[in-house]
PDB file with SEQRES, HELIX, SHEET and CRYST1 records, atoms N, CA, C and O in Angstrom:
SEQRES   1 A   73  UNK UNK UNK UNK UNK UNK UNK UNK UNK UNK UNK UNK UNK          
SEQRES   2 A   73  UNK UNK UNK UNK UNK UNK UNK UNK UNK UNK UNK UNK UNK          
SEQRES   3 A   73  UNK UNK UNK UNK UNK UNK UNK UNK UNK UNK UNK UNK UNK          
SEQRES   4 A   73  UNK UNK UNK UNK UNK UNK UNK UNK UNK UNK UNK UNK UNK          
SEQRES   5 A   73  UNK UNK UNK UNK UNK UNK UNK UNK UNK UNK UNK UNK UNK          
SEQRES   6 A   73  UNK UNK UNK UNK UNK UNK UNK UNK                              
HELIX    1 AA1 UNK A   14  UNK A   33  1                                  20    
HELIX    2 AA2 UNK A   37  UNK A   40  1                                   4    
HELIX    3 AA3 UNK A   45  UNK A   54  1                                  10    
HELIX    4 AA4 UNK A   56  UNK A   72  1                                  17    
CRYST1    1.000    1.000    1.000  90.00  90.00  90.00 P 1           1          
ATOM      1  N   UNK A   1      11.439 -18.974  14.176  1.00  0.00           N  
ATOM      2  CA  UNK A   1      11.308 -18.032  13.086  1.00  0.00           C  
ATOM      3  C   UNK A   1      12.409 -16.972  13.201  1.00  0.00           C  
ATOM      4  O   UNK A   1      12.517 -16.316  14.237  1.00  0.00           O  
ATOM      5  N   UNK A   2      13.226 -16.796  12.161  1.00  0.00           N  
ATOM      6  CA  UNK A   2      14.311 -15.819  12.236  1.00  0.00           C  
ATOM      7  C   UNK A   2      13.767 -14.392  12.223  1.00  0.00           C  
ATOM      8  O   UNK A   2      12.746 -14.102  11.599  1.00  0.00           O  
ATOM      9  N   UNK A   3      14.472 -13.517  12.921  1.00  0.00           N  
ATOM     10  CA  UNK A   3      14.063 -12.114  12.921  1.00  0.00           C  
ATOM     11  C   UNK A   3      14.356 -11.510  11.560  1.00  0.00           C  
ATOM     12  O   UNK A   3      15.306 -11.898  10.880  1.00  0.00           O  
ATOM     13  N   UNK A   4      13.531 -10.561  11.178  1.00  0.00           N  
ATOM     14  CA  UNK A   4      13.684  -9.914   9.877  1.00  0.00           C  
ATOM     15  C   UNK A   4      14.248  -8.503  10.072  1.00  0.00           C  
ATOM     16  O   UNK A   4      13.564  -7.505   9.847  1.00  0.00           O  
ATOM     17  N   UNK A   5      15.490  -8.452  10.489  1.00  0.00           N  
ATOM     18  CA  UNK A   5      16.132  -7.186  10.820  1.00  0.00           C  
ATOM     19  C   UNK A   5      16.186  -6.246   9.614  1.00  0.00           C  
ATOM     20  O   UNK A   5      15.989  -5.040   9.763  1.00  0.00           O  
ATOM     21  N   UNK A   6      16.447  -6.779   8.440  1.00  0.00           N  
ATOM     22  CA  UNK A   6      16.605  -5.950   7.253  1.00  0.00           C  
ATOM     23  C   UNK A   6      15.306  -5.691   6.500  1.00  0.00           C  
ATOM     24  O   UNK A   6      15.337  -5.116   5.412  1.00  0.00           O  
ATOM     25  N   UNK A   7      14.172  -6.100   7.048  1.00  0.00           N  
ATOM     26  CA  UNK A   7      12.891  -5.903   6.384  1.00  0.00           C  
ATOM     27  C   UNK A   7      12.161  -4.724   7.035  1.00  0.00           C  
ATOM     28  O   UNK A   7      11.621  -4.863   8.133  1.00  0.00           O  
ATOM     29  N   UNK A   8      12.142  -3.557   6.365  1.00  0.00           N  
ATOM     30  CA  UNK A   8      11.498  -2.390   6.971  1.00  0.00           C  
ATOM     31  C   UNK A   8       9.985  -2.527   7.106  1.00  0.00           C  
ATOM     32  O   UNK A   8       9.361  -1.749   7.827  1.00  0.00           O  
ATOM     33  N   UNK A   9       9.386  -3.498   6.429  1.00  0.00           N  
ATOM     34  CA  UNK A   9       7.935  -3.703   6.513  1.00  0.00           C  
ATOM     35  C   UNK A   9       7.546  -4.755   7.551  1.00  0.00           C  
ATOM     36  O   UNK A   9       6.361  -5.029   7.745  1.00  0.00           O  
ATOM     37  N   UNK A  10       8.532  -5.339   8.212  1.00  0.00           N  
ATOM     38  CA  UNK A  10       8.251  -6.378   9.204  1.00  0.00           C  
ATOM     39  C   UNK A  10       7.361  -5.815  10.311  1.00  0.00           C  
ATOM     40  O   UNK A  10       7.686  -4.798  10.924  1.00  0.00           O  
ATOM     41  N   UNK A  11       6.246  -6.481  10.557  1.00  0.00           N  
ATOM     42  CA  UNK A  11       5.333  -6.071  11.611  1.00  0.00           C  
ATOM     43  C   UNK A  11       4.304  -5.042  11.185  1.00  0.00           C  
ATOM     44  O   UNK A  11       3.451  -4.660  11.986  1.00  0.00           O  
ATOM     45  N   UNK A  12       4.362  -4.583   9.936  1.00  0.00           N  
ATOM     46  CA  UNK A  12       3.399  -3.603   9.442  1.00  0.00           C  
ATOM     47  C   UNK A  12       2.401  -4.346   8.550  1.00  0.00           C  
ATOM     48  O   UNK A  12       2.786  -5.000   7.581  1.00  0.00           O  
ATOM     49  N   UNK A  13       1.132  -4.239   8.888  1.00  0.00           N  
ATOM     50  CA  UNK A  13       0.112  -4.949   8.122  1.00  0.00           C  
ATOM     51  C   UNK A  13      -0.197  -4.218   6.820  1.00  0.00           C  
ATOM     52  O   UNK A  13       0.024  -3.014   6.693  1.00  0.00           O  
ATOM     53  N   UNK A  14      -0.711  -4.973   5.863  1.00  0.00           N  
ATOM     54  CA  UNK A  14      -1.128  -4.376   4.599  1.00  0.00           C  
ATOM     55  C   UNK A  14      -2.223  -3.347   4.848  1.00  0.00           C  
ATOM     56  O   UNK A  14      -2.265  -2.311   4.184  1.00  0.00           O  
ATOM     57  N   UNK A  15      -3.099  -3.621   5.789  1.00  0.00           N  
ATOM     58  CA  UNK A  15      -4.166  -2.667   6.096  1.00  0.00           C  
ATOM     59  C   UNK A  15      -3.581  -1.339   6.575  1.00  0.00           C  
ATOM     60  O   UNK A  15      -4.040  -0.279   6.150  1.00  0.00           O  
ATOM     61  N   UNK A  16      -2.586  -1.378   7.444  1.00  0.00           N  
ATOM     62  CA  UNK A  16      -1.952  -0.146   7.921  1.00  0.00           C  
ATOM     63  C   UNK A  16      -1.295   0.592   6.773  1.00  0.00           C  
ATOM     64  O   UNK A  16      -1.371   1.818   6.701  1.00  0.00           O  
ATOM     65  N   UNK A  17      -0.653  -0.133   5.876  1.00  0.00           N  
ATOM     66  CA  UNK A  17       0.000   0.491   4.735  1.00  0.00           C  
ATOM     67  C   UNK A  17      -1.026   1.243   3.888  1.00  0.00           C  
ATOM     68  O   UNK A  17      -0.821   2.408   3.547  1.00  0.00           O  
ATOM     69  N   UNK A  18      -2.128   0.575   3.552  1.00  0.00           N  
ATOM     70  CA  UNK A  18      -3.156   1.203   2.711  1.00  0.00           C  
ATOM     71  C   UNK A  18      -3.796   2.386   3.443  1.00  0.00           C  
ATOM     72  O   UNK A  18      -4.016   3.436   2.840  1.00  0.00           O  
ATOM     73  N   UNK A  19      -4.092   2.230   4.714  1.00  0.00           N  
ATOM     74  CA  UNK A  19      -4.694   3.326   5.476  1.00  0.00           C  
ATOM     75  C   UNK A  19      -3.760   4.537   5.553  1.00  0.00           C  
ATOM     76  O   UNK A  19      -4.208   5.675   5.406  1.00  0.00           O  
ATOM     77  N   UNK A  20      -2.480   4.300   5.779  1.00  0.00           N  
ATOM     78  CA  UNK A  20      -1.520   5.405   5.856  1.00  0.00           C  
ATOM     79  C   UNK A  20      -1.350   6.093   4.507  1.00  0.00           C  
ATOM     80  O   UNK A  20      -1.273   7.320   4.441  1.00  0.00           O  
ATOM     81  N   UNK A  21      -1.291   5.312   3.434  1.00  0.00           N  
ATOM     82  CA  UNK A  21      -1.182   5.905   2.101  1.00  0.00           C  
ATOM     83  C   UNK A  21      -2.421   6.722   1.771  1.00  0.00           C  
ATOM     84  O   UNK A  21      -2.311   7.820   1.225  1.00  0.00           O  
ATOM     85  N   UNK A  22      -3.597   6.200   2.095  1.00  0.00           N  
ATOM     86  CA  UNK A  22      -4.838   6.930   1.852  1.00  0.00           C  
ATOM     87  C   UNK A  22      -4.868   8.236   2.648  1.00  0.00           C  
ATOM     88  O   UNK A  22      -5.260   9.280   2.128  1.00  0.00           O  
ATOM     89  N   UNK A  23      -4.451   8.166   3.908  1.00  0.00           N  
ATOM     90  CA  UNK A  23      -4.437   9.365   4.749  1.00  0.00           C  
ATOM     91  C   UNK A  23      -3.495  10.428   4.189  1.00  0.00           C  
ATOM     92  O   UNK A  23      -3.771  11.624   4.282  1.00  0.00           O  
ATOM     93  N   UNK A  24      -2.404   9.992   3.617  1.00  0.00           N  
ATOM     94  CA  UNK A  24      -1.403  10.933   3.089  1.00  0.00           C  
ATOM     95  C   UNK A  24      -1.784  11.472   1.717  1.00  0.00           C  
ATOM     96  O   UNK A  24      -1.666  12.671   1.468  1.00  0.00           O  
ATOM     97  N   UNK A  25      -2.247  10.588   0.816  1.00  0.00           N  
ATOM     98  CA  UNK A  25      -2.445  10.973  -0.578  1.00  0.00           C  
ATOM     99  C   UNK A  25      -3.908  11.078  -1.009  1.00  0.00           C  
ATOM    100  O   UNK A  25      -4.224  11.871  -1.895  1.00  0.00           O  
ATOM    101  N   UNK A  26      -4.798  10.306  -0.412  1.00  0.00           N  
ATOM    102  CA  UNK A  26      -6.177  10.231  -0.893  1.00  0.00           C  
ATOM    103  C   UNK A  26      -6.248   9.302  -2.098  1.00  0.00           C  
ATOM    104  O   UNK A  26      -5.224   8.957  -2.688  1.00  0.00           O  
ATOM    105  N   UNK A  27      -7.459   8.902  -2.458  1.00  0.00           N  
ATOM    106  CA  UNK A  27      -7.615   7.924  -3.551  1.00  0.00           C  
ATOM    107  C   UNK A  27      -7.169   8.480  -4.892  1.00  0.00           C  
ATOM    108  O   UNK A  27      -6.535   7.771  -5.674  1.00  0.00           O  
ATOM    109  N   UNK A  28      -7.489   9.733  -5.170  1.00  0.00           N  
ATOM    110  CA  UNK A  28      -7.158  10.308  -6.478  1.00  0.00           C  
ATOM    111  C   UNK A  28      -5.653  10.318  -6.715  1.00  0.00           C  
ATOM    112  O   UNK A  28      -5.182   9.912  -7.778  1.00  0.00           O  
ATOM    113  N   UNK A  29      -4.911  10.780  -5.733  1.00  0.00           N  
ATOM    114  CA  UNK A  29      -3.454  10.816  -5.859  1.00  0.00           C  
ATOM    115  C   UNK A  29      -2.858   9.408  -5.889  1.00  0.00           C  
ATOM    116  O   UNK A  29      -1.904   9.157  -6.626  1.00  0.00           O  
ATOM    117  N   UNK A  30      -3.409   8.496  -5.098  1.00  0.00           N  
ATOM    118  CA  UNK A  30      -2.926   7.112  -5.143  1.00  0.00           C  
ATOM    119  C   UNK A  30      -3.120   6.516  -6.532  1.00  0.00           C  
ATOM    120  O   UNK A  30      -2.243   5.815  -7.038  1.00  0.00           O  
ATOM    121  N   UNK A  31      -4.263   6.793  -7.145  1.00  0.00           N  
ATOM    122  CA  UNK A  31      -4.536   6.277  -8.490  1.00  0.00           C  
ATOM    123  C   UNK A  31      -3.568   6.860  -9.512  1.00  0.00           C  
ATOM    124  O   UNK A  31      -3.213   6.192 -10.482  1.00  0.00           O  
ATOM    125  N   UNK A  32      -3.143   8.092  -9.302  1.00  0.00           N  
ATOM    126  CA  UNK A  32      -2.160   8.696 -10.209  1.00  0.00           C  
ATOM    127  C   UNK A  32      -0.772   8.085 -10.006  1.00  0.00           C  
ATOM    128  O   UNK A  32      -0.027   7.882 -10.966  1.00  0.00           O  
ATOM    129  N   UNK A  33      -0.440   7.800  -8.774  1.00  0.00           N  
ATOM    130  CA  UNK A  33       0.879   7.246  -8.464  1.00  0.00           C  
ATOM    131  C   UNK A  33       0.983   5.760  -8.800  1.00  0.00           C  
ATOM    132  O   UNK A  33       2.033   5.287  -9.237  1.00  0.00           O  
ATOM    133  N   UNK A  34      -0.121   5.023  -8.591  1.00  0.00           N  
ATOM    134  CA  UNK A  34      -0.160   3.590  -8.897  1.00  0.00           C  
ATOM    135  C   UNK A  34      -1.443   3.346  -9.682  1.00  0.00           C  
ATOM    136  O   UNK A  34      -2.541   3.430  -9.131  1.00  0.00           O  
ATOM    137  N   UNK A  35      -1.305   3.049 -10.945  1.00  0.00           N  
ATOM    138  CA  UNK A  35      -2.445   2.928 -11.851  1.00  0.00           C  
ATOM    139  C   UNK A  35      -3.115   1.556 -11.711  1.00  0.00           C  
ATOM    140  O   UNK A  35      -2.908   0.658 -12.527  1.00  0.00           O  
ATOM    141  N   UNK A  36      -3.925   1.422 -10.653  1.00  0.00           N  
ATOM    142  CA  UNK A  36      -4.690   0.193 -10.461  1.00  0.00           C  
ATOM    143  C   UNK A  36      -6.141   0.568 -10.158  1.00  0.00           C  
ATOM    144  O   UNK A  36      -6.411   1.571  -9.497  1.00  0.00           O  
ATOM    145  N   UNK A  37      -7.058  -0.247 -10.649  1.00  0.00           N  
ATOM    146  CA  UNK A  37      -8.477   0.071 -10.545  1.00  0.00           C  
ATOM    147  C   UNK A  37      -8.992   0.155  -9.115  1.00  0.00           C  
ATOM    148  O   UNK A  37      -9.934   0.905  -8.854  1.00  0.00           O  
ATOM    149  N   UNK A  38      -8.414  -0.579  -8.193  1.00  0.00           N  
ATOM    150  CA  UNK A  38      -8.930  -0.528  -6.818  1.00  0.00           C  
ATOM    151  C   UNK A  38      -8.739   0.857  -6.202  1.00  0.00           C  
ATOM    152  O   UNK A  38      -9.366   1.163  -5.188  1.00  0.00           O  
ATOM    153  N   UNK A  39      -7.888   1.702  -6.792  1.00  0.00           N  
ATOM    154  CA  UNK A  39      -7.734   3.075  -6.335  1.00  0.00           C  
ATOM    155  C   UNK A  39      -8.550   4.050  -7.181  1.00  0.00           C  
ATOM    156  O   UNK A  39      -8.712   5.213  -6.810  1.00  0.00           O  
ATOM    157  N   UNK A  40      -9.069   3.573  -8.330  1.00  0.00           N  
ATOM    158  CA  UNK A  40      -9.789   4.460  -9.250  1.00  0.00           C  
ATOM    159  C   UNK A  40     -11.300   4.255  -9.252  1.00  0.00           C  
ATOM    160  O   UNK A  40     -12.054   5.228  -9.287  1.00  0.00           O  
ATOM    161  N   UNK A  41     -11.747   3.019  -9.214  1.00  0.00           N  
ATOM    162  CA  UNK A  41     -13.171   2.695  -9.347  1.00  0.00           C  
ATOM    163  C   UNK A  41     -13.781   2.346  -7.990  1.00  0.00           C  
ATOM    164  O   UNK A  41     -13.494   1.283  -7.440  1.00  0.00           O  
ATOM    165  N   UNK A  42     -14.604   3.215  -7.454  1.00  0.00           N  
ATOM    166  CA  UNK A  42     -15.242   3.010  -6.145  1.00  0.00           C  
ATOM    167  C   UNK A  42     -14.238   2.536  -5.096  1.00  0.00           C  
ATOM    168  O   UNK A  42     -14.420   1.469  -4.509  1.00  0.00           O  
ATOM    169  N   UNK A  43     -13.197   3.305  -4.858  1.00  0.00           N  
ATOM    170  CA  UNK A  43     -12.145   2.849  -3.938  1.00  0.00           C  
ATOM    171  C   UNK A  43     -12.610   2.777  -2.491  1.00  0.00           C  
ATOM    172  O   UNK A  43     -13.414   3.587  -2.030  1.00  0.00           O  
ATOM    173  N   UNK A  44     -12.081   1.789  -1.797  1.00  0.00           N  
ATOM    174  CA  UNK A  44     -12.282   1.649  -0.360  1.00  0.00           C  
ATOM    175  C   UNK A  44     -11.108   0.850   0.195  1.00  0.00           C  
ATOM    176  O   UNK A  44     -10.398   0.167  -0.542  1.00  0.00           O  
ATOM    177  N   UNK A  45     -10.924   0.946   1.480  1.00  0.00           N  
ATOM    178  CA  UNK A  45      -9.862   0.172   2.126  1.00  0.00           C  
ATOM    179  C   UNK A  45     -10.111  -1.317   1.891  1.00  0.00           C  
ATOM    180  O   UNK A  45      -9.199  -2.057   1.520  1.00  0.00           O  
ATOM    181  N   UNK A  46     -11.349  -1.746   2.111  1.00  0.00           N  
ATOM    182  CA  UNK A  46     -11.680  -3.168   2.000  1.00  0.00           C  
ATOM    183  C   UNK A  46     -11.434  -3.707   0.590  1.00  0.00           C  
ATOM    184  O   UNK A  46     -10.817  -4.761   0.430  1.00  0.00           O  
ATOM    185  N   UNK A  47     -11.912  -2.993  -0.431  1.00  0.00           N  
ATOM    186  CA  UNK A  47     -11.728  -3.484  -1.805  1.00  0.00           C  
ATOM    187  C   UNK A  47     -10.255  -3.461  -2.202  1.00  0.00           C  
ATOM    188  O   UNK A  47      -9.788  -4.337  -2.930  1.00  0.00           O  
ATOM    189  N   UNK A  48      -9.534  -2.463  -1.725  1.00  0.00           N  
ATOM    190  CA  UNK A  48      -8.104  -2.390  -2.026  1.00  0.00           C  
ATOM    191  C   UNK A  48      -7.355  -3.555  -1.392  1.00  0.00           C  
ATOM    192  O   UNK A  48      -6.495  -4.161  -2.031  1.00  0.00           O  
ATOM    193  N   UNK A  49      -7.674  -3.870  -0.149  1.00  0.00           N  
ATOM    194  CA  UNK A  49      -7.013  -4.986   0.534  1.00  0.00           C  
ATOM    195  C   UNK A  49      -7.303  -6.300  -0.172  1.00  0.00           C  
ATOM    196  O   UNK A  49      -6.404  -7.124  -0.345  1.00  0.00           O  
ATOM    197  N   UNK A  50      -8.549  -6.502  -0.581  1.00  0.00           N  
ATOM    198  CA  UNK A  50      -8.923  -7.729  -1.290  1.00  0.00           C  
ATOM    199  C   UNK A  50      -8.098  -7.878  -2.556  1.00  0.00           C  
ATOM    200  O   UNK A  50      -7.548  -8.947  -2.821  1.00  0.00           O  
ATOM    201  N   UNK A  51      -8.010  -6.811  -3.339  1.00  0.00           N  
ATOM    202  CA  UNK A  51      -7.256  -6.853  -4.594  1.00  0.00           C  
ATOM    203  C   UNK A  51      -5.763  -7.059  -4.335  1.00  0.00           C  
ATOM    204  O   UNK A  51      -5.132  -7.904  -4.971  1.00  0.00           O  
ATOM    205  N   UNK A  52      -5.210  -6.301  -3.420  1.00  0.00           N  
ATOM    206  CA  UNK A  52      -3.764  -6.366  -3.180  1.00  0.00           C  
ATOM    207  C   UNK A  52      -3.321  -7.707  -2.611  1.00  0.00           C  
ATOM    208  O   UNK A  52      -2.202  -8.149  -2.873  1.00  0.00           O  
ATOM    209  N   UNK A  53      -4.173  -8.350  -1.847  1.00  0.00           N  
ATOM    210  CA  UNK A  53      -3.823  -9.674  -1.312  1.00  0.00           C  
ATOM    211  C   UNK A  53      -3.785 -10.735  -2.406  1.00  0.00           C  
ATOM    212  O   UNK A  53      -3.096 -11.746  -2.264  1.00  0.00           O  
ATOM    213  N   UNK A  54      -4.515 -10.517  -3.490  1.00  0.00           N  
ATOM    214  CA  UNK A  54      -4.558 -11.484  -4.597  1.00  0.00           C  
ATOM    215  C   UNK A  54      -3.575 -11.147  -5.716  1.00  0.00           C  
ATOM    216  O   UNK A  54      -3.359 -11.960  -6.615  1.00  0.00           O  
ATOM    217  N   UNK A  55      -2.980  -9.958  -5.669  1.00  0.00           N  
ATOM    218  CA  UNK A  55      -2.195  -9.467  -6.797  1.00  0.00           C  
ATOM    219  C   UNK A  55      -0.807  -9.024  -6.337  1.00  0.00           C  
ATOM    220  O   UNK A  55      -0.613  -7.864  -5.974  1.00  0.00           O  
ATOM    221  N   UNK A  56       0.154  -9.945  -6.351  1.00  0.00           N  
ATOM    222  CA  UNK A  56       1.484  -9.637  -5.815  1.00  0.00           C  
ATOM    223  C   UNK A  56       2.186  -8.446  -6.476  1.00  0.00           C  
ATOM    224  O   UNK A  56       2.848  -7.671  -5.785  1.00  0.00           O  
ATOM    225  N   UNK A  57       2.056  -8.285  -7.794  1.00  0.00           N  
ATOM    226  CA  UNK A  57       2.748  -7.168  -8.455  1.00  0.00           C  
ATOM    227  C   UNK A  57       2.207  -5.825  -7.973  1.00  0.00           C  
ATOM    228  O   UNK A  57       2.976  -4.877  -7.811  1.00  0.00           O  
ATOM    229  N   UNK A  58       0.902  -5.727  -7.744  1.00  0.00           N  
ATOM    230  CA  UNK A  58       0.301  -4.480  -7.267  1.00  0.00           C  
ATOM    231  C   UNK A  58       0.700  -4.233  -5.815  1.00  0.00           C  
ATOM    232  O   UNK A  58       0.982  -3.101  -5.424  1.00  0.00           O  
ATOM    233  N   UNK A  59       0.722  -5.292  -5.028  1.00  0.00           N  
ATOM    234  CA  UNK A  59       1.122  -5.155  -3.621  1.00  0.00           C  
ATOM    235  C   UNK A  59       2.548  -4.639  -3.514  1.00  0.00           C  
ATOM    236  O   UNK A  59       2.844  -3.806  -2.658  1.00  0.00           O  
ATOM    237  N   UNK A  60       3.431  -5.123  -4.373  1.00  0.00           N  
ATOM    238  CA  UNK A  60       4.820  -4.647  -4.362  1.00  0.00           C  
ATOM    239  C   UNK A  60       4.894  -3.155  -4.642  1.00  0.00           C  
ATOM    240  O   UNK A  60       5.665  -2.435  -4.008  1.00  0.00           O  
ATOM    241  N   UNK A  61       4.091  -2.694  -5.594  1.00  0.00           N  
ATOM    242  CA  UNK A  61       4.078  -1.264  -5.917  1.00  0.00           C  
ATOM    243  C   UNK A  61       3.587  -0.442  -4.731  1.00  0.00           C  
ATOM    244  O   UNK A  61       4.140   0.617  -4.433  1.00  0.00           O  
ATOM    245  N   UNK A  62       2.554  -0.927  -4.057  1.00  0.00           N  
ATOM    246  CA  UNK A  62       2.007  -0.234  -2.891  1.00  0.00           C  
ATOM    247  C   UNK A  62       3.041  -0.219  -1.759  1.00  0.00           C  
ATOM    248  O   UNK A  62       3.239   0.809  -1.111  1.00  0.00           O  
ATOM    249  N   UNK A  63       3.683  -1.334  -1.529  1.00  0.00           N  
ATOM    250  CA  UNK A  63       4.708  -1.394  -0.483  1.00  0.00           C  
ATOM    251  C   UNK A  63       5.871  -0.461  -0.805  1.00  0.00           C  
ATOM    252  O   UNK A  63       6.408   0.196   0.087  1.00  0.00           O  
ATOM    253  N   UNK A  64       6.257  -0.403  -2.062  1.00  0.00           N  
ATOM    254  CA  UNK A  64       7.347   0.485  -2.479  1.00  0.00           C  
ATOM    255  C   UNK A  64       6.975   1.953  -2.233  1.00  0.00           C  
ATOM    256  O   UNK A  64       7.784   2.724  -1.719  1.00  0.00           O  
ATOM    257  N   UNK A  65       5.754   2.329  -2.600  1.00  0.00           N  
ATOM    258  CA  UNK A  65       5.304   3.695  -2.360  1.00  0.00           C  
ATOM    259  C   UNK A  65       5.275   4.002  -0.865  1.00  0.00           C  
ATOM    260  O   UNK A  65       5.644   5.100  -0.450  1.00  0.00           O  
ATOM    261  N   UNK A  66       4.848   3.056  -0.073  1.00  0.00           N  
ATOM    262  CA  UNK A  66       4.824   3.238   1.383  1.00  0.00           C  
ATOM    263  C   UNK A  66       6.240   3.466   1.922  1.00  0.00           C  
ATOM    264  O   UNK A  66       6.458   4.359   2.741  1.00  0.00           O  
ATOM    265  N   UNK A  67       7.187   2.667   1.464  1.00  0.00           N  
ATOM    266  CA  UNK A  67       8.579   2.845   1.907  1.00  0.00           C  
ATOM    267  C   UNK A  67       9.120   4.212   1.509  1.00  0.00           C  
ATOM    268  O   UNK A  67       9.826   4.850   2.291  1.00  0.00           O  
ATOM    269  N   UNK A  68       8.798   4.666   0.308  1.00  0.00           N  
ATOM    270  CA  UNK A  68       9.206   6.005  -0.111  1.00  0.00           C  
ATOM    271  C   UNK A  68       8.599   7.058   0.803  1.00  0.00           C  
ATOM    272  O   UNK A  68       9.269   8.013   1.196  1.00  0.00           O  
ATOM    273  N   UNK A  69       7.321   6.876   1.138  1.00  0.00           N  
ATOM    274  CA  UNK A  69       6.623   7.831   1.987  1.00  0.00           C  
ATOM    275  C   UNK A  69       7.269   7.920   3.379  1.00  0.00           C  
ATOM    276  O   UNK A  69       7.479   9.015   3.900  1.00  0.00           O  
ATOM    277  N   UNK A  70       7.582   6.768   3.974  1.00  0.00           N  
ATOM    278  CA  UNK A  70       8.134   6.821   5.332  1.00  0.00           C  
ATOM    279  C   UNK A  70       9.596   7.299   5.332  1.00  0.00           C  
ATOM    280  O   UNK A  70      10.068   7.842   6.331  1.00  0.00           O  
ATOM    281  N   UNK A  71      10.300   7.102   4.232  1.00  0.00           N  
ATOM    282  CA  UNK A  71      11.671   7.590   4.148  1.00  0.00           C  
ATOM    283  C   UNK A  71      11.701   9.109   4.085  1.00  0.00           C  
ATOM    284  O   UNK A  71      12.627   9.739   4.596  1.00  0.00           O  
ATOM    285  N   UNK A  72      10.678   9.704   3.450  1.00  0.00           N  
ATOM    286  CA  UNK A  72      10.622  11.165   3.298  1.00  0.00           C  
ATOM    287  C   UNK A  72      10.132  11.868   4.551  1.00  0.00           C  
ATOM    288  O   UNK A  72      10.340  13.071   4.708  1.00  0.00           O  
ATOM    289  N   UNK A  73       9.480  11.127   5.449  1.00  0.00           N  
ATOM    290  CA  UNK A  73       8.938  11.798   6.634  1.00  0.00           C  
ATOM    291  C   UNK A  73       9.874  11.748   7.812  1.00  0.00           C  
ATOM    292  O   UNK A  73       9.553  12.271   8.879  1.00  0.00           O  
TER     293      UNK A  73                                                      
END                                                                             
């Protein structure tokens, strides 16, 4: 398996991404930044992970927000 030197998300799980975003922004702010129901309607880490694993376009948005967050810190 080739190393993913240019992939800043290599080795970071989706669960860690969602947990870190939640810790930084909370559900309300996440829902404002990314308009998806898993952040608006009865949000939880588990329900968000389930949705994001099935929905590539939403996962990309979450990953993009995470990259922005870590670049600013």
